[in-house]
N, C-alpha and C positions, 0 to 999 in steps of 0.2 A: 716325577712326583713333586719335586720342589716347585715346579711351575704351577701346579694345582694349589699348593699351599699359598704361594704368592698371590694367586688370583683370588683366593678366599680372603686373604688379608686386605687386598686392594678393594674388594667388594665391601668388606666391613667398613673400611675407612671412607669410601665414597658414600656409603649409606649414612654413616655418622655425620659427615659433613653436610649432606643434603638435609638430614633431619634438623641439624642445628641451624642451617640457613632458613629452612621453612619456619622453625620456631621463632627465629629472630625477626623475620618479616611478617609473621602472623599468617603464613600460608599453611593451613592444616593439611592440604592435599600433598604438598611437597614434603612436609614433615612425615606424613604417613608413608609416602613412597620411600623416603630415606630409611625409615624404621624397617620397612619390608626388605630393602636391600641389605640392611645390616643383619637381619635375621637369616636371610638367604646365605650371607657370607659366614655367619656363625654355624649354620648347618653344614655348609661345605667344609669348613675347617674341622668340625667334629668328625665328619666322614673320613677325612684324611688322617686324623689322629687314630681313628679306629683301624684303618688300614695298617698304620705303623705298628699298632699293638699286635695285630695278628701276624704281621710280617716278621716282627722282631720279638714276638711274645716268648712264652716259655719254651725252653729247648731241653 
């Protein structure tokens, strides 16, 4: 499970870097692609957090 959380974090970081690079060089396509990867990483991380809640939830 930690692998999936790490993958989500890496995806978020990669997207953030790509968006920043696109913004700095004026490449809207690269910036949009980066934002998309960031959102995908956010969604993956939220999914993993929900799994934890249900796994370790109320007992």
